[in-house]
N, C-alpha and C positions, 0 to 999 in steps of 0.2 A: 483426554485431548481436547479441548475448547467445541464448546457445546454451541458459538458464536457460527453461523450458517453466512454466508454471502448469498447477498441477494441480487447477486449477478450469476445466473449458469456459467457451467462449465464451456466454453466451444471449438473444445482442442479437435483440430483434427489431425484426419492419417497420417498426410504427410510431417505434422508436427510430432505427430508418434512415433513415427520413425524416422527422426532425424534426431529423436533424442533417443531410443535404440542406435543410432548407433555414434553417438557421442560416451553411449555408457560402451557398446563394445569397444573403443578402443579406448578405452578409460581404465575400467575394469579395474587389469590386472596392475594398476599404480598403485603403491601403498597411500594411504587418504586420499582417495580419487569419491567418493563423498562429498566429501564440498565441491572441487570441480565442477561435477557436474549438476549436481542444484543449482551453483551457479548458470553452468549453459543453462539448464531447462528455464528458470526464469530469463534467460533469455530469449529462447525457442517463446516463450510463452508467455510473457510481461509480467509471471506473476508462477507463487507455486502452489496451486490447488488442489487438498488431499488426493485427487485425482491423478495428480501428476505426482506426490508423493509417493503415490501407493505402485508407481509404475514403477517408481526408484527401487523402492524396495521388493517387488517383485522380481524385478530384471537381475538385485545387484544379490537375491537371495536373503534381504536382510530384516529386522523385524522395520512394521514401520511405523512404529512410537523412538525409533531411533532419527530416521527422516525426521517426522516430528517435531522432536527435539531439536536436532540442530535448527532448522526452519525457524525455529519461533524462538533459539536460543540467541541467535545471527542479524540484527536490525540489517540488515542490510539485506534479507531475505523479504518481500513479502506472500501473503494469505492470499491476498484479497487483490485482484485488478487495481490499478490507478485510473483514474478519468481522462476524459480529453483533458478537463480541466480541473488539475491538481490544486487544492486549496490546502492549503499550509500557516495554523492560525498562530502566532507565536505565543507558549504560554509560559516564559523563563520571567525573572523576578518582575522588571521594570513595564512590561507589559499588563500580568496578570494584576499586578496594583493598580493598570489606570485600564482592570475590566475587561479583561480579553477574555475570563472564564463565561460569560455571560455571552460575547459575543460567540464561542465556540458552540458553545449549549444552544442558543437558538439557529447559529448556523447547521447544526443537527438536525432541529426540529424543523424548519424548511426545507433542506434536503432528506427528509428519513431515513435516514443515516447514520454510524454511531462513528468515532473516531475511526480511521484503519480501514474505514467502506466503500463502495463504487456506489453511485446511484445507477439503480436497475439497469438504465439506457446509457450508463459508461460514460455521463455525459461530464459528472463530476464527483471528484472522493474527497476526502475531505482527512486531515492530520493536523498534530499538534508538533508544532518542534520547540526549540528551548532557547533560539536566539537569532535574529533573522541578523542583528547589525545591525539594527534601525532605531535604537532607546531612544534619540530623541521624539521619533513619531508614532509610540505607545499611546493607544495594543496597537500591533499591527501581522498585516497579516499578508500573504503573497500567494496569485491567483497565477498560475504555471512559472514567468517571470515579471508580471507584475506585482508591486508593492502598491499597499494598501497602510496608511497610515490613521492616528488620528480619529480611529475607529467609535461608533458607537452599534448598538445593538437598530437602532433607526437606519444606518446608513448603508444596510447591507441589502434591502433588495434594490436599491440603485444601481449597488456594484456588479448583484447578480445578473442583473436586466443585458447588460453589457454579453455577457455570453449566452443570452438566448435568442 
């Protein structure tokens, strides 16, 4: 399993755990129940931390490696929480050629996280994407539904300041 550790501690509640166990109880007898259970778990918790994957494995009596394998294979599952402000930097060809790589690296440095992670205060999460559909504005990033184009490393402080 990945040695990558979330900088955000797991904060699941007893209510969430009870909700997950109820979903598992309802679905466990259905063939192919793992994916729907994991989808419900992500709806309940917002992501699938190792603690939740362990609960699913234990309740179903299956190896944790199987749950982890599914959670890392399918892009719909997030292993880390998403921030209040979800930053998505386009690393598609047009944006990458125009400098989105250094922009992405600078955001990792400024936020103190790697792609796919969330800041400890859960304010920002950072991800890469392949195309936002605004190639004429390359390089482009989105913060939630706000699109920022013609980015430079130097423009990031002013953009991030809007969300502080």
